[in-house]
C-alpha positions in Angstrom: -16.0 -53.2 -66.2 -13.7 -54.4 -63.4 -11.0 -56.8 -64.5 -11.5 -59.2 -61.7 -13.7 -62.0 -60.5 -14.2 -62.1 -56.8 -15.1 -65.2 -54.8 -16.5 -64.7 -51.3 -17.4 -67.0 -48.5 -18.9 -66.2 -45.1 -18.5 -67.6 -41.6 -21.0 -67.0 -38.9 -19.7 -66.6 -35.3 -21.8 -67.8 -32.4 -22.9 -64.3 -31.6 -24.2 -63.7 -35.1 -21.4 -61.6 -36.5 -20.0 -62.6 -39.9 -16.5 -63.1 -41.1 -16.1 -62.8 -44.9 -13.3 -64.4 -47.0 -12.7 -62.8 -50.4 -10.2 -63.5 -53.1 -9.7 -62.4 -56.7 -10.0 -58.7 -56.2 -6.6 -57.6 -54.7 -2.9 -58.6 -55.2 -3.5 -60.9 -58.2 0.3 -61.4 -58.9 0.7 -63.2 -55.5 0.4 -67.0 -55.5 -2.5 -66.5 -53.2 -4.3 -63.4 -51.8 -7.3 -63.2 -49.5 -9.1 -60.4 -47.7 -10.6 -61.4 -44.3 -13.2 -59.0 -42.9 -15.0 -58.8 -39.5 -16.9 -55.6 -38.9 -14.8 -52.8 -40.3 -11.5 -54.8 -39.6 -9.9 -56.0 -42.9 -6.8 -58.0 -43.3 -5.0 -58.7 -46.6 -3.0 -61.9 -46.6 -0.7 -62.7 -49.5 1.6 -65.7 -50.0 4.4 -66.2 -52.6 6.7 -69.1 -53.0 9.8 -69.0 -55.2 9.7 -71.5 -58.1 13.3 -72.7 -57.4 15.3 -73.3 -54.2 18.0 -71.0 -53.0 21.0 -73.2 -53.0 21.2 -76.6 -51.2 19.0 -75.7 -48.2 17.6 -78.7 -46.3 14.9 -76.7 -44.4 11.8 -74.6 -45.2 12.8 -70.9 -45.6 9.4 -69.6 -44.4 8.9 -66.0 -43.3 5.7 -64.7 -41.8 5.2 -60.9 -41.4 2.2 -59.1 -39.9 1.9 -55.4 -40.0 -0.8 -52.9 -39.0 -1.2 -49.9 -41.2 -1.7 -46.7 -39.2 -3.8 -45.2 -42.0 -6.2 -48.0 -41.9 -7.0 -47.0 -38.3 -7.1 -43.3 -39.2 -3.8 -42.6 -37.3 -0.5 -41.1 -38.2 2.6 -42.8 -36.7 4.2 -41.0 -33.8 7.8 -41.7 -35.0 10.1 -39.0 -36.2 9.7 -40.1 -39.9 5.9 -40.4 -39.5 5.8 -43.7 -41.3 5.6 -47.4 -40.4 9.0 -48.7 -39.4 10.3 -52.0 -37.9 7.6 -54.3 -36.6 6.4 -53.5 -33.1 6.6 -56.2 -30.4 2.8 -56.8 -30.7 3.2 -57.3 -34.5 6.0 -59.7 -33.9 4.0 -61.7 -31.4 1.2 -62.1 -34.1 3.9 -63.2 -36.6 4.9 -65.9 -34.1 1.5 -67.3 -33.4 0.8 -67.6 -37.2 4.3 -69.0 -38.0 4.0 -71.7 -35.3 0.9 -73.2 -36.7 1.7 -72.8 -40.4 5.3 -74.2 -40.4 4.4 -77.9 -39.6 1.8 -77.9 -42.4 4.3 -77.8 -45.3 5.8 -81.1 -46.6 9.1 -81.9 -44.9 10.9 -82.0 -48.3 9.5 -78.6 -49.5 12.6 -76.3 -49.4 11.4 -73.4 -51.5 11.3 -69.9 -50.0 7.8 -69.0 -48.8 6.8 -65.5 -47.7 3.5 -64.9 -46.0 2.5 -61.3 -45.5 -0.5 -60.2 -43.5 -1.5 -56.6 -43.4 -4.2 -54.9 -41.3 -5.6 -52.5 -44.0 -8.6 -51.4 -42.1 -9.1 -51.3 -38.3 -12.1 -51.7 -36.1 -11.7 -50.7 -32.5 -14.1 -53.4 -31.4 -12.2 -56.2 -33.2 -8.9 -57.7 -32.2 -7.1 -58.5 -35.5 -4.6 -61.1 -34.1 -7.5 -63.6 -34.0 -8.0 -63.3 -37.7 -4.4 -63.3 -38.9 -3.9 -67.1 -39.2 -7.3 -67.5 -40.9 -6.2 -65.0 -43.5 -2.8 -66.6 -44.0 -4.2 -70.1 -44.3 -6.9 -69.0 -46.7 -4.3 -67.5 -49.0 -2.3 -70.7 -48.9 -5.3 -72.8 -49.5 -6.3 -71.0 -52.7 -2.7 -71.1 -54.0 -0.9 -74.0 -55.8 1.7 -74.1 -53.0 1.8 -77.6 -51.2 0.0 -77.1 -47.9 -1.6 -79.6 -45.6 -4.2 -77.2 -44.3 -6.4 -75.4 -43.9 -5.9 -74.3 -40.4 -7.3 -71.4 -38.4 -7.0 -69.6 -35.1 -9.6 -68.0 -32.9 -9.6 -66.1 -29.6 -11.7 -67.8 -26.9 -12.4 -65.8 -23.8 -14.5 -66.4 -20.8 -16.4 -63.3 -19.9 -18.8 -63.1 -17.0 -18.7 -66.9 -16.9 -19.5 -67.5 -20.5 -17.2 -68.6 -23.3 -17.1 -66.4 -26.4 -15.3 -66.6 -29.7 -13.5 -63.4 -30.9 -15.2 -61.2 -28.4 -15.4 -57.4 -28.6 -12.3 -55.6 -27.5 -14.0 -53.8 -24.7 -15.3 -57.1 -23.2 -11.8 -58.8 -23.1 -10.8 -56.6 -20.1 -13.4 -58.6 -18.0 -12.2 -62.0 -19.2 -10.7 -64.5 -16.7 -9.6 -66.7 -19.7 -8.1 -65.2 -22.8 -6.6 -67.7 -25.3 -5.6 -67.8 -28.9 -6.2 -71.4 -30.1 -4.9 -72.8 -33.5 -6.0 -76.0 -35.0 -6.8 -78.1 -38.1 -10.2 -79.6 -38.5 -8.9 -82.7 -36.7 -6.7 -81.5 -33.8 -5.5 -78.6 -31.8 -1.9 -77.5 -32.7 -1.3 -74.2 -30.9 -2.5 -72.5 -27.7 -1.3 -69.2 -26.2 -2.8 -66.9 -23.7 -3.4 -65.9 -20.1 -5.9 -66.7 -17.3 -6.8 -65.7 -13.8 -5.6 -68.7 -11.8 -8.0 -71.2 -13.4 -8.1 -74.9 -13.2 -6.9 -77.4 -15.7 -10.4 -78.6 -16.6 -11.6 -75.0 -17.3 -8.7 -74.5 -19.7 -9.4 -77.8 -21.6 -13.1 -76.8 -21.8 -12.1 -73.4 -23.4 -9.8 -75.1 -25.9 -12.5 -77.6 -26.9 -15.0 -74.7 -27.4 -12.5 -72.9 -29.6 -11.9 -76.0 -31.7 -15.5 -76.3 -32.7 -15.4 -72.7 -34.1 -12.2 -73.5 -36.0 -13.8 -76.4 -37.7 -16.4 -74.0 -39.3 -13.6 -71.7 -40.5 -11.7 -74.6 -42.0 -14.8 -75.7 -43.9 -15.3 -72.2 -45.3 -11.7 -72.2 -46.6 -12.2 -75.5 -48.3 -15.3 -74.1 -50.0 -13.4 -71.0 -51.1 -10.5 -73.1 -52.5 -12.9 -75.3 -54.4 -14.0 -72.3 -56.5 -10.5 -71.1 -57.3 -9.0 -73.0 -60.2 -5.3 -72.4 -59.3 -5.7 -74.3 -56.0 -7.0 -77.5 -57.6 -3.5 -78.8 -58.7 -0.6 -78.2 -56.4 2.8 -77.4 -57.9 5.2 -80.2 -58.4 8.7 -80.1 -57.0 11.6 -82.5 -56.7 10.9 -85.0 -53.8 13.5 -86.8 -51.7 14.9 -89.8 -53.7 15.0 -92.5 -51.0 17.7 -95.1 -50.7 16.0 -97.8 -48.8 19.1 -100.0 -48.6 21.2 -97.2 -47.1 18.3 -96.2 -44.8 18.1 -99.7 -43.4 21.8 -100.0 -43.0 22.0 -96.8 -41.0 19.0 -97.7 -38.9 20.5 -101.1 -38.1 23.8 -99.5 -37.1 22.4 -96.6 -35.1 19.0 -97.5 -33.5 20.2 -99.8 -30.6 23.3 -97.7 -29.9 21.1 -94.5 -29.6 18.7 -96.4 -27.4 21.5 -97.5 -25.1 23.1 -94.0 -24.9 19.7 -92.5 -24.1 19.1 -95.1 -21.5 22.5 -94.6 -19.8 21.1 -91.4 -18.1 24.1 -89.2 -18.7 23.2 -86.0 -16.8 25.5 -83.7 -18.8 24.4 -82.2 -22.1 28.0 -82.2 -23.3 28.5 -85.8 -22.2 25.4 -87.0 -24.2 26.6 -85.1 -27.3 29.9 -86.8 -27.1 28.3 -90.2 -26.6 26.0 -89.8 -29.6 28.9 -88.5 -31.6 30.8 -91.7 -30.8 28.1 -93.5 -32.8 27.8 -91.1 -35.7 31.5 -90.3 -36.5 32.8 -93.9 -37.0 29.7 -94.9 -39.0 30.1 -92.0 -41.4 33.8 -92.7 -41.8 33.0 -96.4 -42.5 30.4 -95.6 -45.1 32.6 -93.0 -46.8 35.4 -95.6 -47.0 32.9 -98.0 -48.6 31.4 -95.4 -50.9 33.3 -92.1 -51.4 30.3 -90.8 -53.4 28.0 -91.1 -50.3 25.4 -88.4 -50.2 26.2 -86.9 -46.8 22.9 -85.0 -46.6 21.0 -88.2 -47.1 23.2 -89.9 -44.4 22.5 -87.0 -42.0 18.8 -87.3 -42.6 18.7 -91.1 -42.1 21.0 -90.9 -39.1 18.9 -88.3 -37.4 15.8 -90.3 -38.0 17.3 -93.5 -36.5 18.7 -91.7 -33.5 15.4 -90.0 -32.9 13.5 -93.2 -33.0 15.9 -94.9 -30.7 15.7 -92.1 -28.1 11.9 -91.8 -28.3 11.3 -95.6 -28.1 13.5 -95.7 -25.0 11.5 -93.0 -23.3 8.2 -94.8 -24.0 9.4 -98.3 -23.1 11.7 -97.6 -20.2 9.6 -94.7 -18.8 12.9 -92.7 -18.2 14.6 -89.7 -19.7 17.8 -88.8 -21.5 19.4 -87.6 -18.3 18.1 -90.5 -16.2 15.1 -88.7 -14.6 11.7 -90.2 -14.1 9.0 -88.8 -16.5 7.6 -86.5 -13.8 10.9 -85.6 -12.1 12.1 -82.0 -12.0 15.8 -81.2 -12.4 17.6 -80.0 -9.2 16.9 -76.3 -8.4 18.9 -73.8 -6.5 18.3 -70.1 -6.2 19.5 -66.9 -4.6 18.1 -63.4 -4.1 19.7 -60.0 -3.6 22.6 -61.3 -5.7 23.2 -57.9 -7.3 23.5 -55.2 -4.6 23.0 -52.4 -7.0 19.7 -53.6 -8.3 16.4 -52.8 -6.6 15.6 -56.5 -6.7 17.5 -59.5 -8.1 17.3 -63.3 -8.3 19.5 -66.1 -9.6 17.4 -69.1 -10.5 19.0 -72.4 -11.8 17.2 -75.5 -12.7 19.5 -78.2 -14.1 21.5 -76.6 -16.8 19.2 -73.7 -17.3 20.0 -70.4 -15.5 18.4 -67.0 -15.4 19.9 -63.9 -13.7 17.0 -61.4 -13.3 16.8 -57.9 -12.1 14.0 -55.5 -11.1 14.3 -51.8 -11.5 11.7 -49.4 -10.0 11.2 -46.1 -11.7 8.8 -43.2 -11.7 5.9 -42.4 -14.0 8.4 -40.7 -16.3 9.9 -44.1 -17.0 6.7 -45.6 -18.4 6.9 -47.2 -21.8 5.2 -45.3 -24.6 2.8 -47.5 -26.7 2.2 -46.2 -30.2 0.6 -48.7 -32.6 -2.1 -48.5 -35.2 -4.6 -50.1 -32.8 -3.5 -48.7 -29.4 -1.7 -45.8 -27.9 -0.8 -45.0 -24.3 1.6 -46.0 -21.6 2.7 -49.2 -19.8 4.2 -49.2 -16.3 5.2 -52.9 -16.3 7.9 -54.2 -18.7 9.8 -57.5 -19.0 12.7 -58.0 -21.3 14.3 -61.4 -22.0 17.9 -61.8 -23.4 19.3 -64.9 -24.8 23.1 -64.4 -25.5 24.9 -67.0 -27.6 27.3 -68.0 -24.8 24.3 -69.5 -22.9 24.4 -72.4 -25.3 28.2 -72.4 -25.8 27.9 -70.7 -29.3 29.4 -67.7 -31.0 26.9 -65.3 -32.6 26.9 -61.6 -33.1 24.6 -59.6 -30.7 22.0 -57.9 -32.9 19.4 -57.1 -30.3 16.3 -59.1 -29.4 14.9 -61.4 -32.1 11.4 -62.8 -32.4 12.2 -65.7 -30.1 13.3 -63.3 -27.3 10.3 -61.1 -27.7 7.9 -64.1 -27.6 9.6 -65.7 -24.6 9.6 -62.4 -22.8 5.9 -61.8 -23.5 5.0 -65.2 -22.0 6.8 -64.3 -18.8 5.3 -60.8 -18.7 1.8 -62.3 -19.1 2.5 -64.6 -16.3 3.8 -62.1 -13.8 1.4 -59.3 -14.5 -1.4 -61.4 -13.2 0.0 -61.1 -9.6 1.1 -57.5 -9.8 -0.5 -55.2 -7.2 -2.8 -52.4 -8.3 -1.6 -48.9 -9.1 -2.7 -47.7 -5.6 -0.5 -50.4 -4.0 2.4 -50.0 -6.3 3.3 -46.4 -7.5 6.4 -47.6 -9.4 7.1 -48.3 -13.1 8.6 -51.8 -13.0 11.1 -53.2 -15.4 12.2 -56.8 -15.2 15.2 -58.1 -17.2 16.0 -61.7 -17.5 19.5 -62.6 -18.8 19.8 -66.3 -19.6 23.3 -67.4 -18.7 22.9 -71.2 -19.3 20.2 -72.8 -21.4 19.2 -76.4 -21.8 15.5 -76.3 -21.9 12.8 -73.9 -20.9 14.6 -70.7 -20.2 11.3 -68.8 -20.5 10.0 -70.7 -17.5 13.2 -70.0 -15.6 12.5 -66.3 -16.4 9.1 -66.6 -14.8 10.5 -68.1 -11.6 13.4 -65.7 -11.4 11.2 -62.8 -12.1 8.7 -63.8 -9.4 11.5 -64.0 -6.8 13.2 -60.8 -7.9 9.9 -58.9 -7.5 9.5 -60.2 -4.0 13.2 -59.3 -3.3 12.4 -55.8 -4.5 9.6 -55.5 -2.0 6.8 -55.3 -4.6 3.6 -56.7 -2.9 2.8 -59.3 -5.4 -0.4 -61.4 -4.7 1.4 -64.7 -5.0 4.5 -66.4 -6.3 4.5 -67.7 -9.9 6.4 -70.6 -11.3 6.5 -72.2 -14.7 7.2 -75.5 -16.3 7.7 -76.8 -19.8 6.0 -80.2 -20.6 6.9 -82.5 -23.5 5.3 -85.5 -25.2 6.6 -88.5 -27.0 4.0 -90.6 -28.7 4.2 -93.7 -30.9 2.0 -93.2 -33.9 1.5 -96.9 -34.5 0.8 -98.2 -31.0 -0.6 -94.9 -29.5 1.6 -95.3 -26.4 2.9 -92.1 -25.1 5.0 -90.5 -22.4 4.4 -87.0 -20.9 7.7 -85.4 -19.8 7.9 -82.8 -17.1 10.6 -80.1 -17.3 12.0 -81.0 -20.7 15.5 -80.7 -21.8 16.5 -78.9 -25.0 17.0 -82.2 -26.8 13.6 -83.5 -25.5 12.0 -80.4 -27.0 13.7 -81.0 -30.4 12.9 -84.8 -30.4 9.4 -84.6 -28.9 5.9 -84.0 -30.2 4.9 -81.1 -27.9 6.2 -78.1 -26.1 3.6 -77.1 -23.6 4.7 -74.2 -21.2 2.4 -73.7 -18.3 2.8 -71.0 -15.5 0.7 -70.5 -12.4 0.3 -69.9 -8.7 -0.6 -72.3 -6.1 -4.3 -71.6 -6.9 -4.2 -72.1 -10.7 -2.9 -71.4 -14.2 -2.1 -67.8 -15.2 -0.5 -68.3 -18.7 0.4 -70.9 -21.2 2.0 -71.5 -24.6 1.6 -74.8 -26.4 3.0 -76.0 -29.7 2.1 -79.5 -31.0 4.0 -81.2 -33.8 1.7 -84.1 -34.4 -1.8 -84.5 -35.6 -4.5 -85.8 -33.3 -3.5 -84.9 -29.8 -6.4 -86.1 -27.6 -8.1 -84.2 -24.8 -7.1 -87.0 -22.6 -3.4 -86.5 -23.2 -3.7 -82.7 -22.9 -5.5 -83.1 -19.6 -2.9 -85.5 -18.3 -0.1 -83.1 -19.3 -1.8 -80.2 -17.5 -2.3 -82.2 -14.3 1.3 -83.4 -14.5 2.4 -79.8 -15.1 0.5 -78.7 -11.9 2.4 -81.2 -9.8 5.7 -79.9 -11.2 4.7 -76.3 -10.9 3.9 -76.8 -7.2 7.2 -78.6 -6.6 9.0 -75.6 -8.2 7.1 -73.2 -6.0 8.1 -75.1 -3.0 11.8 -74.9 -4.0 11.5 -71.2 -4.6 9.8 -70.7 -1.2 13.0 -72.0 0.5 14.7 -68.9 -0.8 11.9 -66.3 -0.5 8.3 -67.0 0.3 6.8 -63.5 0.7 7.7 -60.0 -0.6 10.3 -58.2 1.4 8.8 -56.0 4.1 11.1 -53.1 3.2 12.4 -51.6 -0.1 16.1 -51.7 -0.6 17.9 -48.6 0.9 18.8 -47.3 -2.5 15.3 -47.7 -4.0 13.6 -44.4 -4.5 10.7 -43.8 -2.0 7.4 -42.6 -3.2 4.7 -40.4 -1.8 1.3 -39.5 -3.2 -0.8 -36.5 -2.2 -3.9 -34.7 -3.5 -4.2 -31.0 -4.1 -7.1 -28.9 -5.2 -7.4 -28.6 -9.0 -7.0 -24.8 -8.7 -3.4 -25.1 -7.3 -2.1 -27.3 -10.2 -1.0 -24.3 -12.2 0.6 -22.7 -9.2 2.7 -25.8 -8.4 3.8 -26.1 -12.0 4.5 -22.4 -12.5 4.8 -20.5 -15.8 6.7 -22.7 -18.2 7.2 -25.3 -15.5 9.6 -23.0 -13.6 8.2 -23.7 -10.1 8.1 -27.4 -10.3 11.6 -27.5 -11.9 12.9 -25.4 -9.1 11.3 -27.7 -6.5 13.0 -30.7 -8.1 16.3 -28.9 -8.3 16.3 -27.7 -4.7 15.1 -31.0 -3.1 16.6 -33.7 -5.5 13.2 -35.2 -5.8 11.1 -36.1 -8.8 7.7 -34.5 -8.8 4.9 -35.5 -11.2 1.4 -33.9 -11.3 -1.7 -35.3 -13.1 -5.2 -33.9 -13.2 -7.7 -36.7 -12.5 -11.2 -36.7 -11.0 -11.2 -32.9 -10.6 -8.1 -33.2 -8.4 -4.4 -32.7 -8.7 -2.6 -36.1 -8.1 1.0 -35.4 -7.0 3.5 -38.3 -7.0 6.9 -37.6 -5.4 9.9 -39.8 -5.7 13.1 -39.3 -3.6 16.1 -41.3 -2.6 15.8 -40.3 1.1 13.2 -39.1 3.6 14.8 -35.7 4.0 14.5 -34.8 0.3 11.0 -36.3 0.3 9.8 -34.1 3.2 11.4 -31.0 1.7 9.5 -31.6 -1.6 6.2 -32.2 0.4 6.7 -29.0 2.4 7.4 -27.0 -0.8 4.2 -28.3 -2.4 2.1 -27.8 0.8 3.4 -24.3 1.0 1.7 -23.6 -2.4 -1.2 -25.9 -2.5 -2.2 -27.4 0.9 -5.6 -26.2 2.1 -6.1 -26.2 5.9 -9.4 -27.7 7.0 -11.8 -26.2 9.6 -11.9 -28.3 12.8 -8.4 -29.7 12.3 -5.6 -29.2 14.9 -2.2 -28.0 13.7 1.2 -27.6 15.3 1.9 -24.0 14.4 4.8 -21.6 14.9 4.3 -18.1 16.2 5.5 -15.7 13.4 4.6 -12.3 15.0 2.9 -10.8 18.0 0.5 -7.9 17.9 -1.5 -6.1 20.6 -4.7 -7.9 19.5 -3.1 -11.4 19.1 -0.5 -13.5 17.3 -0.1 -14.7 13.8 0.7 -18.4 13.7 1.9 -20.4 10.7 0.0 -23.7 10.6 1.4 -24.8 7.2 4.2 -23.6 5.1 3.0 -20.2 3.8 -0.3 -20.4 5.6 -0.7 -18.0 8.6 -3.8 -17.5 10.8 -4.8 -15.1 13.5 -4.8 -16.3 17.0 -6.8 -13.5 18.7 -5.8 -12.7 22.2 -9.1 -13.8 23.5 -8.4 -17.3 22.0 -5.0 -17.8 23.6 -6.2 -18.7 27.1 -9.3 -19.2 29.2 -8.0 -16.3 31.3 -8.6 -12.7 30.3 -5.3 -11.4 29.0 -4.3 -7.8 28.7 -1.2 -8.5 26.7 0.7 -11.6 25.3 4.0 -10.5 26.8 5.4 -13.4 28.7 2.7 -15.7 27.3 3.8 -16.3 23.8 7.2 -15.7 22.0 8.0 -15.5 18.3 9.3 -18.9 17.1 7.4 -20.8 19.8 5.5 -23.9 18.6 2.0 -24.3 19.9 -1.0 -26.4 19.1 -4.0 -24.6 17.6 -7.3 -25.5 16.1 -8.7 -23.9 12.9 -12.1 -22.5 13.9 -13.1 -20.8 10.7 -12.1 -19.6 7.2 -13.5 -16.2 6.2 -15.4 -16.8 3.0 -14.7 -13.4 1.6 -11.0 -12.9 2.6 -9.9 -16.5 3.1 -8.3 -15.5 6.4 -7.9 -18.3 9.1 -9.3 -17.8 12.6 -7.4 -19.9 15.2 -7.9 -20.9 18.8 -5.6 -22.3 21.4 -7.9 -22.3 24.4 -10.4 -24.8 22.9 -7.6 -27.4 23.2 -7.0 -26.5 26.9 -9.0 -27.8 29.8 -11.2 -25.2 31.5 -10.0 -24.1 35.0 -12.4 -25.1 37.8 -14.4 -22.3 39.4 -13.3 -21.5 43.0 -15.4 -19.9 45.9 -15.3 -16.1 45.9 -14.7 -14.0 49.0 -18.4 -14.0 49.9 -18.5 -17.8 49.9 -20.4 -18.0 46.7 -19.5 -20.9 44.5 
């Protein structure tokens, strides 16, 4: 008999498919473990929280890890060790969307280490597992005794062929013009991330509302599951903050008005504001320590931060102005420059306020494509965007250990935004890599990356369909009165102190990508709609500023950008061009300094040639034509006479392709010899009349391209 008691609940999706939640069968030593299944896709989510805190931490040490097991998809990893290694970028992105909605759901004074692990243990090619990860994590937390203000869930909402769908089939997502992951509690939306095809604000709000209705059903199922699990009925106890109301009031009375006044002063410098707020905090701390040397400085810091935050937030709501003196809708000053780096194929320097991105574009060949090897997907990507955030950009000292989860997430948002305007493969033969290095940061460096990336692409001469800009929106809302202020182009401090970070990117026509995190419960559709419309105004303003520097893609590539040429050859010639062991194509590349790539598609050989100058390009083209070009009957060629015989001349019409120009086809006149008519090396125009089906020999004519001489009267007077 099995030594487990499984509890299962089901959720029915709008299209009739069922999601199952099961606990009690796997990973029973974890504080909570749930298997979520849709089709053949199965995710195991486990959660463990340490029973004691690690030192005197004053934050939640939460880690969220998501991993896809290759074996669950019937695959073997392509790495050298043939086993799962560090998380892929896609796995890290899933970790982020789960972390962002889970983290605010823990009590603020719960400082015990929590580890959430979500594993794709079985894959289904028709199911996207990222839409199930947060549901699995929340269900595991809900059935545990860990304090948690959930449940929450996330779903994918996509508009396909004009109809909104929840967690659609993988094959259908390619046709979607809206593709969002939405996270929420039963009461309010808390997280949105995704991409769109230049849609309106109203269309986006409609999709989010549709997703929220589906999430409510998933929350209900989790509550029903938890109700049948004994462990979840009593949450574990832990030491709570011991409040000192007298000290709290004393600090609030000493700090609130001063913070309000500093915030209202409109100091435009981040360093200046820090110094002004420090002038309030330092003397107060010294005074309280003098009065009570046993003062709990962590408690002081918590009360001070609360009083300062309230003073700043109240100022914004009441005065309708910002920390740096701007109006609520005002964008910081923008200046930009293109072609800043002469060695890059495209570059742009974009500065908005105290945030600056230096972005480059490099154009490579098909050989430079990124290899994609995950449990769910494999293939190649010809468009990459990498975002770097060095410590000096915020005036800090930190070791450089490569991109973290934040860098990967910000880079992905920018990539999603710009890929929407990239030309088709036929219009753009290049592999494109964009790199954004943040040199200064005070709010929304990911949006600066979008703007700089858009300008750098145009500077590189890539025929993008439109310019893209991005803006980060903030929100400050008074819980008691309901009054609020929506902030355009937020500062770093406004992000920290505010209730929302809503990044929106788009073209002049509409939205192409977004990322929203909400820190409060109960954000209304009215506020969300207002924020989106305010974002549109800011986005268009930024596009206008960008257009002052560059409005359309450069007409020409940079001189040092490799040129490209595409040509088709018959399938039968592919082997001849490549040669045994690749000897022929390697020799062509060595002799011409060009890069030659051949693919077989649609029963044809597709040849891509890349070279740094036209001379090398033409040399490579000629070498390939000499092997693979096929003359066409009826076409006219400029040929070169290679030899002369009594019966005619042999003329080279393509490299390596000679045809016979019979003496009768040289001229309308009857010729006894070609002496004095043609010479070896002479260039003449000829037409290909026929290709012998048996021998493959070419029959040429020169006279058909010449006007016939008019007939003259003969000696008898006959015409």
